[in-house]
N, C-alpha and C positions, 0 to 999 in steps of 0.2 A: 336481452340481446337478440337481434333479428338474425334468423338463419338465412344465409345467402345461397348456399348450395345444399341440395339433398345428398345423401350418401351415394345414391346411384349416379347423380349428376357429377359429383366429384370423381367417381371412379371412371366415368366416361371421359372426362377431361384429362385425367392422368393417362388413360389408355391411348387417347389420340395423340398426346404429346410424346409418348414413348414411340409410337409408330412414325411420327413426323421427324424425330431426331435423326440427324445425319449419321450414317454408319461410320465407324472408324476407318480411316484410309488404310490401304494395304501398304504399309511402310516397309521398304527394303532398306536395311541399314548396312553400313560397312563396319564389320567388327574388328578386322585386323589386316595388316599389310606385312608380308614377309619378303625379304630380299633373297635372291638365289643367283648363283654364278655357275656358268659352265666354262671350265678352263680348257685351254688348248695344250695338250701334252704331245710334243712331237707333231705328227700330222693328224692325230686323233683328238676328238673333243670328248671329254669325260662328261657324264650326266650332270644335270643341274644339282647343286647342293646348297643348303642354307648358308648364309654368311652374315656376320655381324658388322663387318667393315670391308671396305674396298682397298685394294693395293693398286695405286695408279700414280703416274707422274707424267706431266705434259711432255717431258723429254723422251719418254719411252712409248713405244707403240702399245696400245691397249688391245689385247687379243681376246680377252674374256668376253663371254656373252652374259649380259646382265638382264635380269627380269625381276618384276615385283609380282607377288602372288597376293591378290586381293580377295578376301573372304567376305561374301555377301550373305546376309541372313534375312529370310522372309518370315516374319512372325505371324502373318495373317493367315486366315483360312482359305484365301484365294491365291492362285498362282500370280506372280508378278511377271508381266510380259513386256517385251519391248523396252528394256532399260538401256539408258545411255549413260556411260561414265565419262566425265571430262577430267583430264588430268594435265598438270603442268609440272615441269622440272626446272629447278634452279640450283645453282652452285653457290656455296659459301666460299668466298675468295679471301685470300690473305696476301698482302703485298710481301714479296720476298724480303726477309729481314725484320719484318714487323712482329710484335708479340701477338699471340693467339687472340687476345682481347680486341684487337683491331680488325679482326676478320668481319666480313659483311656479306649479307645475302644479295646476290646480283638479281637482276630482273629475270623472269623465266626465259629460258632459251628454247623450250619446246612445249607446245600445247597440242593436244590431240583428243579425239573421242574414240571410245571403243563401245561396241554394242554387245549386249548380253540378251540372248533370245528370251530366256525365262529363268526364274528361280521358283521352284515348286513351293507350294504352301507348307509352312512349318518346317522348312529345311534350310541348309546352308549350301552355298555353291562357291567354288573358287574360280576366278578368272585371272588370266595372266596379262600383265602389261609388258610388252616386249620391245616397243619402239622407244628408244631413249636418245639416240644420236650422241651418246656420251663420248665415244672415241673422237668424233668431229670436234666436240667442245674442248677436249684435251688438246687436240692438235692446234686449235685456235689460240689456246693459252701459251703455246710454246714461244719462248723468247719475249713474253709480254711483261715479265716481272711479277706476275701473280700466280699463286698456287691454289688449286682447289683443296679445301679441307673437309667438305661434306657435300652430299647430294641430297636434295629434298624433293620428294614426290608429294604433291597436293592433289587429292582426287575427291570427286563428289559424284553422287548419283544425281542426274538432272532432276530437279525438284518437281514434285507433283503435289496437288492439293492435299493438305493435311499432313505433309511431311514435317518432321522435327529437324531443324537445321543441324543440331549437334549429332544426329545419327546418320546423316547422309554425307558428311564431310569428314575426311581424315587426312592426316599427313604422316609421312614416314621419312626419317632422316637416317642416312647411313654415312658414317665418318669415312674419310679418304685418308689413308696413310701412305707413306712412301714405300715402294716395293723393297 
């Protein structure tokens, strides 16, 4: 059998290929989304607290402040800077008198971007999504014959080269119950 590479030549080729390999991208992932509400008690607003469901009805004025707390994780050895998060909101609607199985997701009613200056290397950072226009949507549903049964937040980190789609996109659904 004819020898194609010497031991030194093979070592040189392996070393060059190791240096020419692309480094792993600095992936920032969305790890979780939590919902919080600040309620109005009299004339005072109480601090935000975690909630598992919303109490709302189109026929009543919605005075709570709603926000989503998005946790970002940067697993790389470099800081991730200049991140842009895009999000949309949509309601699951149910025609009054129809069974729950006939509820459907409407098209998004709100789309926006928020900017995150940086997530330090090997750390997590929380950012808050505060613009929802949820009370306006409830008001638009008044006397429509449809009731909201859930609110869905879909959010993603604007993709960068090397990102894994399943790590940069998340959704969170919060059920809406009658007050």
